[in-house]
C-alpha positions as CSV (number, residue, x, y, z in Angstrom):
1,M,138.9,80.5,78.7
2,K,135.6,81.8,79.9
3,Q,132.4,80.5,78.5
4,L,129.0,82.2,78.8
5,I,126.2,79.6,79.0
6,S,122.5,80.7,78.7
7,V,120.2,78.2,79.7
8,L,116.2,78.4,79.4
9,V,114.7,75.9,82.0
10,E,111.2,75.3,83.4
11,N,110.7,77.6,86.2
12,Q,110.4,75.0,89.1
13,S,112.0,74.2,92.3
14,G,115.1,72.1,92.1
15,V,116.2,72.9,88.7
16,L,119.1,75.2,89.9
17,S,120.3,72.4,92.1
18,K,120.4,69.9,89.2
19,I,122.3,72.2,87.0
20,S,124.9,73.3,89.5
21,G,125.1,69.6,90.6
22,L,126.1,68.6,87.0
23,F,128.9,71.2,87.0
24,A,130.2,69.9,90.5
25,R,130.1,66.3,89.7
26,R,132.4,67.1,86.6
27,G,134.8,69.3,88.7
28,F,134.0,72.5,86.7
29,N,133.6,75.7,88.8
30,I,130.9,78.4,88.0
31,D,132.6,81.9,88.3
32,S,129.2,83.8,87.8
33,L,125.6,82.7,88.2
34,A,122.4,84.6,87.6
35,V,118.8,83.3,87.5
36,G,115.6,85.0,86.6
37,V,112.2,84.6,85.3
38,T,111.8,85.4,81.5
39,E,109.0,87.1,79.5
40,D,107.2,83.8,80.1
41,K,106.8,83.3,83.9
42,T,106.9,79.6,83.2
43,V,110.5,79.8,82.0
44,S,113.5,81.0,84.0
45,R,117.0,82.2,82.1
46,I,120.1,80.7,84.1
47,T,123.2,82.6,82.9
48,M,126.5,81.1,84.0
49,L,130.1,82.0,83.3
50,A,132.4,79.2,83.7
51,D,136.2,78.7,83.2
52,S,136.5,76.0,80.6
53,G,137.8,75.2,77.1
54,N,135.6,74.8,73.8
55,S,135.4,71.1,74.2
56,V,134.2,71.3,77.9
57,A,131.7,73.9,76.9
58,E,130.5,71.4,74.2
59,Q,130.3,68.6,76.6
60,M,128.5,70.6,79.2
61,E,126.0,71.8,76.7
62,K,125.3,68.2,75.8
63,Q,124.9,67.2,79.4
64,L,122.5,70.1,80.1
65,N,120.4,69.2,77.3
66,K,119.7,65.8,78.7
67,L,118.3,67.2,81.9
68,V,114.5,67.1,82.0
69,P,113.7,70.6,83.3
70,V,116.0,72.3,80.5
71,I,114.3,73.6,77.4
72,K,117.4,75.0,75.8
73,V,121.1,75.7,76.1
74,R,123.3,77.9,74.2
75,T,127.1,78.7,74.7
76,F,128.2,82.2,73.7
77,E,131.5,83.9,72.7
78,E,131.6,87.3,74.5
79,N,131.2,89.4,71.2
80,E,128.1,87.5,70.4
81,V,126.1,88.8,73.4
82,V,125.3,92.0,75.6
83,S,126.3,91.4,79.2
84,K,126.1,93.5,82.5
85,E,126.5,92.8,86.0
86,L,125.3,94.9,88.8
87,A,127.3,95.5,92.1
88,L,126.7,97.5,95.1
89,I,130.1,98.7,97.1
90,K,130.0,100.1,100.5
91,V,133.1,102.0,101.2
92,S,134.5,103.9,104.4
93,A,134.1,107.6,103.9
94,T,135.1,110.7,105.8
95,N,134.6,114.3,105.4
96,K,138.3,114.5,103.9
97,N,137.9,111.7,101.4
98,R,134.2,111.9,100.4
99,G,134.9,114.4,97.6
100,E,137.6,112.2,96.0
101,I,135.2,109.4,96.2
102,R,132.6,111.3,94.4
103,D,135.1,112.3,91.8
104,I,135.8,108.4,91.2
105,V,132.0,107.7,91.0
106,D,131.3,110.4,88.5
107,M,134.6,109.3,86.5
108,M,133.2,105.7,86.3
109,H,129.7,106.8,85.5
110,T,128.3,105.0,88.4
111,R,126.2,106.6,91.2
112,I,126.2,106.8,95.0
113,I,122.7,105.2,96.5
114,D,123.3,105.8,100.1
115,M,125.4,107.9,102.3
116,S,126.0,108.0,106.1
117,T,128.3,109.9,108.2
118,S,130.9,107.0,108.0
119,T,130.0,105.2,104.6
120,V,129.1,105.8,100.9
121,T,127.4,102.9,99.0
122,I,127.9,103.0,95.2
123,E,125.8,101.2,92.5
124,I,127.5,100.0,89.2
125,C,125.8,98.3,86.5
126,D,128.7,97.6,83.8
127,S,130.9,94.7,82.6
128,P,132.7,92.5,85.4
129,E,136.0,94.0,84.4
130,K,134.7,97.7,85.0
131,I,133.6,96.5,88.3
132,D,136.8,95.1,89.2
133,I,138.3,98.3,88.4
134,L,136.0,100.4,90.4
135,Q,136.6,97.9,93.5
136,D,140.3,98.4,92.8
137,M,139.9,102.2,93.0
138,M,137.8,101.9,96.0
139,R,140.2,99.7,98.0
140,P,142.4,102.4,99.6
141,F,139.3,104.0,101.0
142,G,138.5,100.7,102.8
143,I,135.8,98.5,101.1
144,K,133.2,97.4,103.8
145,E,131.0,95.2,101.8
146,V,130.4,94.0,98.2
147,A,127.4,92.5,96.7
148,R,127.4,91.3,92.9
149,T,124.6,89.9,91.0
150,G,126.6,87.9,88.4
151,V,126.7,88.4,84.7
152,V,123.3,88.5,82.8
153,S,123.3,88.4,79.1
154,L,121.3,88.4,75.8
155,Q,122.2,87.6,72.3
156,K,122.9,90.7,70.2
157,G,120.6,91.4,67.3
158,S,117.3,90.1,66.4
159,L,118.3,86.4,67.1
160,N,117.4,85.0,70.6
161,I,118.3,81.6,72.4
């Protein structure tokens, strides 16, 4: 089961290392990780997607709360948050298949952000599942490179972490 963990931390060096070390020591894998400054420049939000059960998530939340630079921790179910991930996918392109690539890009509501004589770079901002679908659709053309940001999330409605 995937757990989304949102952590507000003091914006200082070494905090991410402490948090990832906590997961590593307990043998938990982080599937996705995104870090960025919040509306308050002294606070950063770390969003992690980890493969674990509910009891593991509760244990990790308690352990994270013990760390000094951690301000607040919340574990969310998928239906409680709005989540997006950004991906850039560079694909081999020829004059023969460029139209087909454009058709898929239009169908998936993404956009081409760079084009050369031999490649097309596509930008998609959507759920990880939709990004996986686009990657699968681009695979036959020959994927040259992929860069993904990791999931970022905010709680739905007027509540916040």
